[in-house]
DONULUM-236758 format. One line per field, with one value per residue: chain; z, y, x of N, C-alpha, C in turn. Coordinates in steps of 0.2 Angstrom, whole numbers, plus 5000, padded with zeros to 4 digits. Example, Ala and Ser with C-alpha at 12.3 -4.5 7.8 and 13.67 -1.06 7.14 Angstrom:
REM DONULUM-236758
ch	c(A, A)
n_zz	c(5039, 5035)
n_yy	c(4972, 4989)
n_xx	c(5066, 5064)
ca_zz	c(5039, 5036)
ca_yy	c(4978, 4995)
ca_xx	c(5062, 5068)
c_zz	c(5039, 5039)
c_yy	c(4984, 5000)
c_xx	c(5066, 5064)
This chain:
REM DONULUM-236758
ch	c(A, A, A, A, A, A, A, A, A, A, A, A, A, A, A, A, A, A, A, A, A, A, A, A, A, A, A, A, A, A, A, A, A, A, A, A, A, A, A, A, A, A, A, A, A, A, A, A, A, A, A, A, A, A, A, A, A, A, A, A, A, A, A, A, A, A, A, A, A, A, A, A, A, A, A, A, A, A, A, A, A, A, A, A, A, A, A, A, A, A, A, A, A, A, A, A, A, A, A, A, A, A, A, A, A, A, A, A, A, A, A, A, A, A, A, A, A, A, A, A, A, A, A, A, A, A, A, A, A, A, A, A, A, A, A, A, A, A, A, A, A, A, A, A, A, A, A, A, A, A, A, A, A, A, A, A, A, A, A, A, A, A, A, A, A, A, A, A, A, A, A, A, A, A, A, A, A, A, A, A, A, A, A, A, A, A, A, A, A, A, A, A, A, A, A, A, A, A, A, A, A, A, A, A, A, A, A, A, A, A, A, A, A, A, A, A, A, A, A, A, A, A, A, A, A, A, A, A, A, A, A, A, A, A, A, A, A, A, A, A, A, A, A, A, A, A, A, A, A, A, A, A, A, A, A, A, A, A, A, A, A, A, A, A, A, A, A, A, A, A, A)
n_zz	c(4582, 4593, 4599, 4616, 4624, 4633, 4644, 4647, 4648, 4659, 4669, 4668, 4674, 4687, 4691, 4691, 4700, 4713, 4713, 4716, 4727, 4736, 4735, 4742, 4755, 4760, 4760, 4771, 4781, 4783, 4786, 4797, 4806, 4806, 4812, 4825, 4830, 4831, 4841, 4851, 4853, 4856, 4867, 4878, 4877, 4882, 4895, 4901, 4901, 4909, 4921, 4923, 4926, 4936, 4946, 4947, 4950, 4963, 4970, 4985, 4990, 4993, 4998, 5008, 5017, 5022, 5030, 5045, 5047, 5047, 5040, 5030, 5028, 5021, 5008, 5001, 4987, 4980, 4988, 5005, 5017, 5031, 5034, 5029, 5038, 5049, 5046, 5045, 5056, 5058, 5066, 5079, 5086, 5092, 5104, 5117, 5133, 5138, 5149, 5149, 5141, 5153, 5164, 5161, 5152, 5140, 5128, 5123, 5118, 5106, 5091, 5086, 5080, 5073, 5071, 5061, 5058, 5044, 5036, 5028, 5040, 5047, 5038, 5039, 5053, 5054, 5046, 5055, 5065, 5061, 5058, 5071, 5076, 5068, 5071, 5084, 5083, 5076, 5086, 5097, 5111, 5129, 5137, 5129, 5118, 5103, 5104, 5101, 5097, 5091, 5089, 5089, 5093, 5096, 5091, 5100, 5112, 5110, 5114, 5123, 5119, 5117, 5111, 5102, 5099, 5085, 5076, 5067, 5054, 5044, 5030, 5023, 5006, 5010, 5007, 5001, 5012, 5022, 5015, 5014, 5028, 5032, 5024, 5029, 5042, 5040, 5036, 5047, 5056, 5050, 5040, 5024, 5014, 5011, 5002, 5014, 5024, 5021, 5020, 5031, 5041, 5036, 5042, 5054, 5068, 5079, 5090, 5085, 5077, 5068, 5053, 5050, 5057, 5071, 5065, 5065, 5054, 5048, 5049, 5050, 5054, 5068, 5073, 5071, 5075, 5089, 5096, 5092, 5083, 5092, 5094, 5081, 5076, 5064, 5053, 5055, 5061, 5053, 5043, 5033, 5022, 5023, 5027, 5042, 5052, 5042, 5041, 5054, 5053, 5043, 5049, 5059, 5051, 5045, 5058, 5061, 5051, 5057, 5069, 5066, 5062, 5050, 5037, 5029, 5013, 5009, 4996, 4988, 4993, 4986, 4980)
n_yy	c(4970, 4957, 4954, 4953, 4939, 4939, 4931, 4933, 4947, 4949, 4942, 4949, 4962, 4957, 4954, 4968, 4974, 4967, 4971, 4985, 4985, 4978, 4988, 4999, 4994, 4993, 5005, 5010, 5003, 5008, 5022, 5020, 5014, 5026, 5035, 5029, 5030, 5043, 5046, 5040, 5046, 5059, 5058, 5054, 5065, 5076, 5069, 5070, 5084, 5089, 5082, 5089, 5102, 5101, 5098, 5108, 5118, 5115, 5114, 5119, 5136, 5136, 5146, 5152, 5143, 5135, 5142, 5140, 5127, 5115, 5116, 5105, 5100, 5113, 5112, 5102, 5097, 5100, 5095, 5101, 5090, 5091, 5103, 5102, 5093, 5101, 5111, 5105, 5098, 5084, 5078, 5075, 5063, 5061, 5068, 5064, 5062, 5049, 5043, 5042, 5031, 5021, 5009, 5006, 5016, 5012, 5010, 5022, 5032, 5039, 5030, 5020, 5005, 4993, 4978, 4967, 4951, 4943, 4953, 4961, 4964, 4961, 4967, 4980, 4984, 4984, 4994, 5005, 5004, 5008, 5021, 5026, 5024, 5032, 5044, 5045, 5046, 5057, 5066, 5066, 5064, 5060, 5061, 5061, 5051, 5042, 5034, 5018, 5006, 4991, 4978, 4962, 4967, 4970, 4982, 4986, 4988, 5001, 5011, 5022, 5030, 5044, 5060, 5065, 5055, 5042, 5033, 5019, 5006, 4990, 4982, 4969, 4960, 4948, 4934, 4931, 4935, 4925, 4913, 4915, 4914, 4901, 4894, 4898, 4893, 4879, 4877, 4881, 4870, 4860, 4853, 4845, 4856, 4851, 4848, 4843, 4848, 4863, 4866, 4864, 4872, 4885, 4887, 4891, 4902, 4907, 4918, 4924, 4918, 4914, 4912, 4917, 4925, 4922, 4924, 4938, 4947, 4945, 4941, 4953, 4962, 4958, 4961, 4975, 4986, 4998, 4994, 4978, 4968, 4958, 4941, 4930, 4939, 4946, 4936, 4917, 4902, 4893, 4899, 4905, 4913, 4922, 4938, 4948, 4962, 4973, 4987, 4990, 4985, 4993, 5004, 5001, 5000, 5013, 5019, 5014, 5021, 5034, 5032, 5029, 5036, 5032, 5020, 5007, 5000, 4984, 4979, 4990, 4994, 4996, 5009)
n_xx	c(4988, 4984, 4967, 4961, 4954, 4939, 4939, 4955, 4955, 4948, 4956, 4968, 4963, 4960, 4974, 4979, 4970, 4975, 4988, 4987, 4979, 4989, 4999, 4992, 4989, 5002, 5005, 4995, 5001, 5013, 5009, 5003, 5013, 5022, 5013, 5013, 5027, 5027, 5018, 5022, 5034, 5031, 5022, 5031, 5040, 5031, 5027, 5040, 5042, 5031, 5033, 5045, 5042, 5033, 5041, 5048, 5040, 5035, 5046, 5054, 5059, 5075, 5083, 5075, 5070, 5080, 5087, 5087, 5095, 5108, 5123, 5126, 5113, 5109, 5116, 5110, 5101, 5084, 5070, 5066, 5065, 5066, 5059, 5046, 5043, 5043, 5034, 5021, 5019, 5022, 5031, 5026, 5024, 5036, 5040, 5042, 5047, 5060, 5055, 5041, 5038, 5037, 5030, 5013, 5010, 5015, 5007, 5003, 5010, 5020, 5026, 5014, 5011, 5000, 5003, 4997, 4995, 5005, 5002, 5012, 5018, 5031, 5039, 5034, 5035, 5048, 5053, 5047, 5055, 5068, 5065, 5064, 5076, 5084, 5080, 5082, 5096, 5100, 5094, 5102, 5102, 5100, 5089, 5076, 5067, 5062, 5048, 5042, 5030, 5028, 5023, 5014, 5000, 4983, 4971, 4963, 4970, 4974, 4966, 4967, 4977, 4987, 4983, 4993, 4999, 5005, 4995, 4994, 4991, 4993, 4985, 4978, 4973, 4961, 4960, 4972, 4980, 4975, 4978, 4993, 4996, 4992, 5001, 5013, 5012, 5012, 5025, 5031, 5027, 5034, 5027, 5019, 5011, 4997, 4981, 4972, 4978, 4978, 4964, 4960, 4967, 4963, 4951, 4954, 4952, 4962, 4967, 4980, 4987, 4977, 4967, 4954, 4940, 4929, 4915, 4916, 4917, 4928, 4946, 4954, 4944, 4942, 4954, 4960, 4951, 4945, 4935, 4930, 4918, 4905, 4908, 4901, 4892, 4893, 4891, 4884, 4890, 4883, 4876, 4886, 4887, 4876, 4875, 4875, 4869, 4875, 4876, 4880, 4893, 4898, 4899, 4909, 4919, 4922, 4924, 4937, 4944, 4943, 4948, 4962, 4979, 4985, 4982, 4988, 4988, 4991, 4994, 4996, 5009, 5021, 5018)
ca_zz	c(4588, 4594, 4605, 4622, 4625, 4640, 4651, 4648, 4652, 4667, 4673, 4668, 4679, 4693, 4692, 4692, 4706, 4719, 4714, 4718, 4733, 4739, 4736, 4746, 4762, 4762, 4762, 4777, 4786, 4783, 4790, 4804, 4809, 4807, 4817, 4832, 4832, 4832, 4848, 4857, 4856, 4857, 4874, 4881, 4878, 4886, 4902, 4903, 4902, 4914, 4928, 4926, 4928, 4943, 4952, 4947, 4953, 4969, 4974, 4990, 4989, 4998, 5000, 5015, 5020, 5025, 5035, 5051, 5046, 5048, 5033, 5027, 5024, 5016, 5003, 4999, 4982, 4980, 4992, 5010, 5020, 5039, 5034, 5027, 5044, 5055, 5045, 5046, 5063, 5056, 5071, 5086, 5089, 5094, 5108, 5125, 5136, 5139, 5156, 5145, 5140, 5158, 5163, 5161, 5147, 5133, 5122, 5123, 5117, 5101, 5086, 5087, 5075, 5074, 5067, 5058, 5055, 5037, 5032, 5027, 5046, 5048, 5034, 5041, 5059, 5054, 5044, 5060, 5071, 5058, 5059, 5076, 5077, 5065, 5074, 5091, 5082, 5076, 5091, 5102, 5118, 5134, 5139, 5125, 5112, 5099, 5107, 5097, 5099, 5083, 5090, 5087, 5099, 5093, 5091, 5106, 5118, 5110, 5114, 5127, 5116, 5118, 5104, 5098, 5095, 5079, 5075, 5060, 5053, 5037, 5029, 5016, 5004, 5016, 5005, 5001, 5020, 5025, 5012, 5016, 5037, 5031, 5021, 5035, 5048, 5037, 5036, 5055, 5058, 5045, 5037, 5019, 5014, 5006, 5003, 5019, 5029, 5021, 5020, 5039, 5044, 5033, 5046, 5062, 5071, 5084, 5091, 5083, 5072, 5063, 5047, 5049, 5064, 5074, 5063, 5067, 5049, 5045, 5054, 5052, 5057, 5073, 5075, 5071, 5079, 5095, 5099, 5086, 5083, 5096, 5090, 5077, 5075, 5056, 5052, 5059, 5058, 5048, 5038, 5032, 5016, 5026, 5032, 5047, 5053, 5038, 5044, 5059, 5050, 5040, 5055, 5062, 5046, 5046, 5065, 5061, 5046, 5059, 5075, 5065, 5058, 5043, 5036, 5023, 5009, 5006, 4988, 4986, 4996, 4982, 4979)
ca_yy	c(4967, 4952, 4957, 4949, 4936, 4940, 4928, 4937, 4953, 4948, 4940, 4955, 4965, 4955, 4956, 4975, 4976, 4965, 4976, 4991, 4983, 4978, 4995, 5002, 4990, 4995, 5014, 5010, 5000, 5013, 5027, 5019, 5014, 5032, 5038, 5026, 5033, 5050, 5047, 5038, 5052, 5065, 5058, 5054, 5073, 5079, 5067, 5073, 5090, 5089, 5080, 5095, 5107, 5099, 5098, 5115, 5122, 5113, 5114, 5124, 5139, 5134, 5153, 5154, 5137, 5132, 5146, 5137, 5121, 5115, 5116, 5099, 5101, 5118, 5111, 5096, 5099, 5097, 5095, 5100, 5087, 5093, 5109, 5100, 5089, 5105, 5114, 5100, 5095, 5078, 5075, 5076, 5056, 5060, 5073, 5063, 5059, 5041, 5041, 5041, 5023, 5017, 5004, 5009, 5021, 5009, 5009, 5028, 5037, 5038, 5027, 5014, 5000, 4987, 4973, 4962, 4945, 4941, 4959, 4965, 4966, 4961, 4974, 4987, 4985, 4985, 5002, 5009, 5004, 5011, 5028, 5029, 5023, 5037, 5050, 5045, 5047, 5064, 5069, 5065, 5065, 5055, 5062, 5061, 5046, 5040, 5029, 5014, 5000, 4987, 4971, 4960, 4969, 4971, 4989, 4988, 4990, 5008, 5015, 5027, 5033, 5050, 5062, 5066, 5048, 5040, 5025, 5016, 4998, 4988, 4979, 4965, 4956, 4942, 4928, 4932, 4935, 4920, 4909, 4915, 4913, 4894, 4891, 4900, 4887, 4872, 4879, 4881, 4865, 4857, 4847, 4847, 4859, 4848, 4850, 4843, 4853, 4870, 4868, 4863, 4878, 4890, 4888, 4893, 4908, 4909, 4926, 4928, 4911, 4913, 4914, 4920, 4927, 4919, 4928, 4945, 4951, 4943, 4941, 4960, 4966, 4957, 4963, 4981, 4992, 4998, 4990, 4974, 4966, 4953, 4934, 4927, 4944, 4947, 4930, 4913, 4896, 4887, 4902, 4909, 4918, 4927, 4943, 4950, 4969, 4976, 4994, 4991, 4983, 4998, 5009, 5000, 5001, 5020, 5022, 5013, 5025, 5040, 5033, 5028, 5040, 5030, 5014, 5005, 4993, 4980, 4978, 4995, 4994, 4998, 5016)
ca_xx	c(4988, 4978, 4964, 4962, 4947, 4936, 4944, 4962, 4954, 4946, 4963, 4972, 4960, 4962, 4980, 4980, 4968, 4979, 4994, 4984, 4978, 4996, 5002, 4987, 4990, 5009, 5004, 4992, 5006, 5018, 5006, 5002, 5019, 5024, 5010, 5015, 5033, 5027, 5014, 5028, 5040, 5026, 5020, 5038, 5041, 5025, 5028, 5046, 5040, 5026, 5038, 5049, 5036, 5030, 5046, 5050, 5034, 5034, 5051, 5054, 5064, 5080, 5086, 5073, 5067, 5085, 5092, 5089, 5097, 5114, 5126, 5125, 5106, 5108, 5118, 5106, 5098, 5078, 5065, 5069, 5061, 5065, 5056, 5041, 5040, 5041, 5027, 5015, 5018, 5023, 5036, 5022, 5026, 5043, 5041, 5040, 5054, 5061, 5050, 5034, 5037, 5036, 5024, 5007, 5011, 5017, 5003, 5000, 5015, 5025, 5023, 5011, 5010, 4995, 5005, 4992, 4999, 5005, 5001, 5018, 5019, 5037, 5043, 5033, 5039, 5056, 5054, 5046, 5060, 5073, 5062, 5064, 5082, 5087, 5077, 5086, 5103, 5100, 5092, 5108, 5100, 5099, 5083, 5071, 5069, 5056, 5044, 5037, 5026, 5027, 5021, 5007, 4995, 4976, 4968, 4959, 4975, 4977, 4960, 4968, 4982, 4989, 4980, 4997, 5004, 5003, 4994, 4994, 4991, 4993, 4979, 4980, 4968, 4960, 4961, 4979, 4982, 4973, 4982, 4999, 4996, 4992, 5008, 5018, 5010, 5015, 5032, 5033, 5027, 5037, 5022, 5017, 5006, 4993, 4974, 4968, 4981, 4976, 4958, 4958, 4969, 4960, 4946, 4957, 4951, 4965, 4969, 4986, 4988, 4971, 4966, 4948, 4937, 4923, 4909, 4916, 4919, 4935, 4953, 4957, 4941, 4943, 4962, 4961, 4948, 4946, 4929, 4928, 4913, 4906, 4908, 4896, 4888, 4893, 4888, 4885, 4893, 4879, 4875, 4893, 4885, 4872, 4879, 4871, 4872, 4880, 4875, 4885, 4900, 4901, 4901, 4915, 4925, 4922, 4927, 4943, 4948, 4943, 4953, 4969, 4981, 4985, 4982, 4993, 4986, 4999, 4993, 4998, 5013, 5026, 5017)
c_zz	c(4590, 4600, 4609, 4622, 4631, 4646, 4652, 4651, 4660, 4672, 4673, 4674, 4687, 4695, 4694, 4699, 4713, 4718, 4717, 4726, 4739, 4741, 4742, 4754, 4764, 4764, 4768, 4782, 4787, 4788, 4798, 4809, 4811, 4812, 4824, 4835, 4835, 4839, 4853, 4859, 4859, 4865, 4879, 4883, 4884, 4893, 4904, 4905, 4908, 4921, 4930, 4928, 4934, 4948, 4952, 4951, 4960, 4973, 4978, 4988, 4995, 5002, 5006, 5020, 5025, 5030, 5042, 5052, 5045, 5041, 5028, 5024, 5020, 5010, 4999, 4994, 4983, 4986, 5000, 5016, 5028, 5039, 5034, 5034, 5048, 5052, 5045, 5051, 5062, 5063, 5077, 5088, 5092, 5101, 5115, 5126, 5137, 5145, 5154, 5142, 5146, 5159, 5164, 5155, 5139, 5127, 5122, 5119, 5109, 5094, 5087, 5082, 5076, 5068, 5065, 5055, 5048, 5034, 5030, 5034, 5049, 5045, 5037, 5048, 5059, 5050, 5049, 5064, 5067, 5058, 5066, 5078, 5073, 5067, 5080, 5089, 5080, 5082, 5097, 5109, 5122, 5136, 5135, 5120, 5108, 5102, 5102, 5100, 5093, 5085, 5089, 5093, 5095, 5094, 5096, 5111, 5116, 5110, 5118, 5126, 5117, 5111, 5100, 5096, 5089, 5078, 5069, 5060, 5046, 5036, 5023, 5014, 5008, 5013, 5004, 5008, 5023, 5022, 5015, 5024, 5036, 5029, 5026, 5041, 5045, 5038, 5044, 5058, 5054, 5043, 5029, 5018, 5008, 5007, 5010, 5024, 5028, 5021, 5027, 5043, 5042, 5038, 5053, 5063, 5078, 5084, 5086, 5076, 5067, 5056, 5046, 5056, 5066, 5072, 5064, 5061, 5046, 5050, 5056, 5055, 5066, 5077, 5076, 5075, 5085, 5099, 5093, 5087, 5088, 5092, 5087, 5076, 5068, 5052, 5057, 5057, 5051, 5043, 5036, 5027, 5018, 5030, 5035, 5049, 5049, 5039, 5049, 5058, 5046, 5044, 5059, 5059, 5046, 5052, 5065, 5058, 5052, 5065, 5072, 5060, 5050, 5042, 5028, 5020, 5007, 4999, 4985, 4988, 4991, 4979, 4984)
c_yy	c(4963, 4955, 4951, 4946, 4939, 4937, 4931, 4943, 4953, 4946, 4946, 4961, 4965, 4956, 4964, 4977, 4974, 4968, 4982, 4990, 4983, 4983, 5000, 5000, 4992, 5001, 5014, 5009, 5005, 5020, 5025, 5018, 5021, 5036, 5036, 5029, 5039, 5051, 5045, 5042, 5058, 5065, 5057, 5061, 5076, 5076, 5071, 5081, 5092, 5088, 5086, 5099, 5107, 5100, 5104, 5120, 5122, 5113, 5120, 5129, 5140, 5140, 5155, 5149, 5133, 5137, 5144, 5131, 5121, 5115, 5111, 5099, 5107, 5117, 5105, 5100, 5098, 5099, 5097, 5097, 5089, 5099, 5106, 5096, 5094, 5109, 5112, 5096, 5088, 5073, 5075, 5068, 5056, 5065, 5071, 5060, 5052, 5039, 5040, 5034, 5019, 5014, 5008, 5015, 5018, 5009, 5016, 5033, 5034, 5036, 5020, 5010, 4994, 4982, 4966, 4957, 4943, 4947, 4964, 4967, 4966, 4966, 4981, 4989, 4987, 4992, 5007, 5010, 5009, 5018, 5031, 5028, 5029, 5044, 5051, 5047, 5053, 5068, 5070, 5068, 5060, 5055, 5061, 5055, 5045, 5033, 5024, 5008, 4996, 4980, 4968, 4960, 4972, 4979, 4991, 4989, 4998, 5013, 5022, 5030, 5040, 5053, 5064, 5061, 5047, 5033, 5023, 5008, 4997, 4983, 4975, 4961, 4950, 4937, 4927, 4931, 4928, 4913, 4909, 4914, 4904, 4892, 4893, 4895, 4881, 4873, 4877, 4874, 4859, 4851, 4849, 4850, 4857, 4850, 4849, 4847, 4860, 4871, 4867, 4870, 4884, 4892, 4890, 4899, 4909, 4916, 4929, 4923, 4911, 4914, 4917, 4921, 4923, 4924, 4934, 4949, 4950, 4944, 4949, 4964, 4965, 4960, 4971, 4986, 4991, 4994, 4983, 4972, 4960, 4946, 4932, 4933, 4947, 4941, 4924, 4907, 4891, 4891, 4907, 4914, 4923, 4932, 4947, 4957, 4973, 4983, 4994, 4989, 4989, 5004, 5007, 5001, 5009, 5023, 5021, 5019, 5032, 5039, 5031, 5035, 5039, 5023, 5012, 4999, 4989, 4979, 4984, 4999, 4999, 5006, 5020)
c_xx	c(4982, 4974, 4961, 4955, 4945, 4940, 4952, 4960, 4952, 4953, 4968, 4969, 4962, 4969, 4983, 4976, 4972, 4985, 4993, 4983, 4984, 4999, 4998, 4988, 4997, 5008, 5001, 4997, 5010, 5015, 5006, 5009, 5023, 5020, 5012, 5020, 5031, 5023, 5019, 5031, 5036, 5025, 5025, 5041, 5037, 5026, 5035, 5046, 5037, 5030, 5043, 5046, 5034, 5036, 5048, 5046, 5034, 5039, 5052, 5059, 5070, 5083, 5082, 5071, 5074, 5090, 5093, 5093, 5103, 5118, 5126, 5119, 5106, 5111, 5115, 5101, 5090, 5073, 5067, 5063, 5060, 5060, 5048, 5038, 5038, 5034, 5020, 5015, 5019, 5027, 5032, 5023, 5031, 5046, 5042, 5046, 5054, 5056, 5043, 5033, 5037, 5030, 5018, 5005, 5012, 5014, 5000, 5004, 5018, 5022, 5020, 5009, 5005, 4998, 5001, 4996, 4999, 5002, 5007, 5021, 5027, 5041, 5042, 5036, 5047, 5058, 5052, 5051, 5066, 5071, 5065, 5071, 5087, 5085, 5082, 5094, 5104, 5098, 5099, 5106, 5099, 5092, 5077, 5073, 5063, 5053, 5040, 5035, 5024, 5027, 5014, 5002, 4988, 4976, 4967, 4964, 4977, 4972, 4962, 4974, 4982, 4987, 4986, 5001, 5002, 5002, 4992, 4994, 4992, 4987, 4981, 4973, 4966, 4961, 4969, 4982, 4981, 4978, 4991, 5001, 4997, 4999, 5013, 5017, 5013, 5021, 5035, 5033, 5029, 5033, 5021, 5011, 5000, 4986, 4971, 4972, 4978, 4969, 4957, 4961, 4966, 4953, 4947, 4955, 4955, 4967, 4975, 4988, 4982, 4971, 4958, 4946, 4931, 4917, 4909, 4918, 4924, 4940, 4953, 4951, 4941, 4949, 4962, 4956, 4947, 4941, 4927, 4921, 4912, 4905, 4902, 4890, 4888, 4889, 4889, 4888, 4889, 4876, 4880, 4891, 4880, 4874, 4873, 4874, 4876, 4880, 4881, 4891, 4903, 4902, 4907, 4922, 4926, 4925, 4933, 4947, 4947, 4948, 4960, 4971, 4983, 4986, 4985, 4990, 4992, 4998, 4996, 5006, 5019, 5025, 5020)
């Protein structure tokens, strides 16, 4: 048998090494692929088990919480929302007679929604009216109703609201809200939303149609609080990047959180 030359031996070694490396790579790929399938199945099963456990653990015992409900509600599986509302006193905004909506009390009782323009305001107002209509249809009474206020009314109008009313608002990313307002105005005026129009309108600080405030910390900061900042107190026209009274601005935000029952962040609406 002829002896291989050094070059032939080297080439043979290279071919064997490449063959072993290819087998090794295939093995690693197979292991990783199998591991991925295993983890996907594992986490899917764990998620299903966890959700099932949560629902089982927190589901009310219908044998004792539905005893005062009508037969239609007794037959409903799962959570008993009527009982949850009663236990947590969530229906406090619905207790007032129709006469409570008389002149002088229209901003004091019921569901009070501060409808910030271009902050999912029409959607939220529609939901509020549907809640009120649904309650009234179930109440079947001519002497009581669910009072709502869901118009473009600033927060300062509700300073004297009744303690058991329910005050809430929607807030949106300021830049997105301002751009939405500008495009909406362009559509209303039937003009092209060109750069010149947009840049000009984005400086508008009108009470309802504005995009910004008059140095009051932003349009929503001028709209929502009971007591907004005075004009040009958060920053001034000629130094728009120099924030003034930062501590006072923080106090206003903190006070809004305390004054309102609920604040909806539009970017998290789907949650």
